[in-house]
C-alpha positions in Angstrom: -61.4 -6.9 -8.3 -60.5 -5.3 -4.9 -58.0 -8.5 -4.0 -55.1 -9.9 -5.9 -54.6 -13.7 -6.0 -51.7 -14.7 -5.3 -49.8 -16.7 -2.2 -52.5 -14.6 0.2 -54.8 -12.2 -0.4 -53.1 -8.5 -1.5 -56.1 -5.5 -1.2 -55.4 -2.5 -2.9 -55.1 -0.8 0.6 -52.2 -3.4 1.4 -50.6 -2.5 -1.7 -50.6 1.1 -1.4 -49.5 1.0 1.9 -46.5 -1.0 0.9 -46.0 1.7 -1.9 -46.4 4.3 0.1 -42.9 2.5 2.6 -41.3 2.2 -0.9 -41.5 6.3 -1.7 -40.7 7.0 1.9 -37.8 4.6 1.9 -36.5 6.4 -1.2 -37.6 10.1 -0.5 -35.3 9.3 2.9 -32.4 8.3 0.7 -32.5 11.3 -1.7 -32.8 13.3 1.5 -29.2 11.8 2.3 -28.2 12.3 -1.0 -29.0 16.0 -0.8 -27.2 16.4 2.9 -24.2 14.8 0.6 -24.6 16.9 -2.0 -24.6 20.0 0.1 -21.4 19.1 2.3 -19.6 19.0 -1.4 -20.7 22.1 -2.3 -19.3 23.7 0.7 -16.2 22.0 0.1 -15.8 22.5 -3.2 -16.3 26.8 -2.0 -13.7 27.0 0.2 -11.4 25.3 -2.3 -12.1 28.0 -4.8 -11.8 30.4 -2.4 -8.7 29.0 -1.7 -7.2 28.6 -5.3 -8.5 32.0 -5.4 -6.4 33.5 -2.9 -3.2 31.3 -4.1 -3.9 33.3 -8.1 -3.8 36.6 -6.0 -0.6 35.4 -4.2 1.0 34.3 -8.1 -0.1 37.4 -9.5 2.2 39.4 -7.0 5.1 37.2 -6.9 7.5 37.9 -9.5 8.3 35.1 -12.2 11.5 33.8 -12.1 13.0 34.1 -15.5 12.7 38.1 -14.7 14.5 37.3 -11.1 17.6 36.3 -12.9 17.9 39.1 -15.3 17.7 41.6 -12.7 19.9 39.8 -11.1 22.4 39.7 -14.1 21.6 43.8 -14.4 22.4 44.5 -11.1 25.3 42.7 -11.1 26.5 44.6 -14.5 25.4 47.4 -12.4 27.8 46.6 -9.6 30.7 45.6 -11.3 30.1 49.2 -13.3 30.3 51.4 -9.9 32.7 49.1 -8.0 30.4 48.4 -5.6 30.6 44.2 -5.4 28.7 42.8 -3.1 
């Protein structure tokens, strides 16, 4: 049973070699996928940092409706003291 009969004789050693080649190819492909995933992780980290920066900036920005309300209050005060713009 050391040989499998088909179109030609294949020994267990031949079969083991073919299987090894297949596993080596899969291993190489997985390494490439890992590199791609690592690259994606790096890009996602950069995007997350960028989003955090945007959030910090927005936290320090007055909302538009607050600005409009403040402008109206200033206009009323300026009219009362006679100091129009």
